N, C-alpha and C positions, 0 to 999 in steps of 0.2 A: 199109554201108547207103546207099542212094541217097536223099539228102536232097531232091533235086529231085522224084523220084518220089513221095516221101511228101507233099510240099507239093501236088503235082498232084492227089492222091487226094481232097483236101478241096474241090476246086473243083466248082461246080455243073455246068460243062460236062463234066468228066470223069465225074462221077456219072451225068449224063444219058446219056453215051455207053455206060455199063454197063447202065443200065436206062432206056431212053427213055420219055418220058411216054405214048406210044401203046401201050406194053406192057400197061397196065391194061385197056384195051378189048380187046386181043387175048387177054389172059388170060381175061376173062369171056366172050368169044365162044367160046373153046375149052371153057370150063367149063360154060356154060349155053346156048350157041348164040345168045346175044344180049348184046351189050356193055352194053345199058341195064339189064340185070339186076344189074349189079355195084353193091355198096353202098359201095365205097371206091375211091380211086385209090392206086396204089402208087408211092412215091417213095423213092429211095435217099438216105440222109444219112450223113455221116461224123460219128460221135460222138466218137472219140478216136484219136490216133495216138501210139504209144509205141515205144520201141526194140525191144520184143518182140512187140507186138500192135497191130493196127488193128481198131477196132470200127466197123463200118458198121451201118446200121439200115434195114430195110424199114419205112418209115412207111406205115401204112394210114390214109388220110385220108378221113373220111366224105364221101360225095357229097351235094350238096343234095337234100333230100327223101327220103333213104335213112336206114336205121337201121343203125348199126355196133354189132352186138351180139356179145358174146364168143363165142357158139356158132358164129359165122361165121368167127372168126379164130383160135381156140385150136388148131385142127388144122392150120393153115397151115404151120408149120415143116416138117412131114413132107411136105406137098405141094410147098412151095417147094424143098425139098432135091432133088427129082427132076424137077420140071416143066421141060420143054425150053424153054418161053417165058421162064421166069425165068432159067434157065441159069447157076446159080452157078459151075459149073466154067468156063464161058466167061468169066465176070466175073473169076475168079481168074487165068485166062490173060492177060486184058487188063491186069490190074494187074501181073502179072509182066513184061509187055512194057515196063513203065515202069522196070524195073530193080530191082523189089522181089521178093525171094525169099520165097515163102510155103511153110511146111513142112506146114501143115494148116489146116483151117477147121472151124467148127461153127456151127450155128444155135442160138440160145437159144430159150427159150419166149416166147410172145406176152405182152407186157406191156400192160396197159390204162392208158395215161397219162391219158386222159379219155374221155368218151362219144363224142368225135369223132376220137380219135387212138389207135390201137393200134400197137405197135412190136414188130418181131421183130429182135433183134440178130444180126448176123453177125460172128463172131469170126474174124479172120485172124491166125494165129500165124506170126511171121516167123522165117526161118532165121538 
């Protein structure tokens, strides 16, 4: 296992390279035709790193003056799984370029951590 690669995954710079902050506006532009219609920003976070699995999270952070309601976020794992702007397969490829072999991945269900933060876990299973 590539220890340097595992340490790199948890850095803000690396996570932002996988999902740049401007992707939120691009996502809502594609979805609604207007980025200002988006109720949240999407930010990638590293929740845990273990010998057999890395858990990242898509944090859905409520935008000021917007309402982050569960009916907006519960269907997102299915959308994120296939959406070309989110590009999970591309993220996995970039992680593998760091010397980490990923055998498979899966998105978990949306978790409502608070009224202003919902989280979608991304489980990366290591070879």
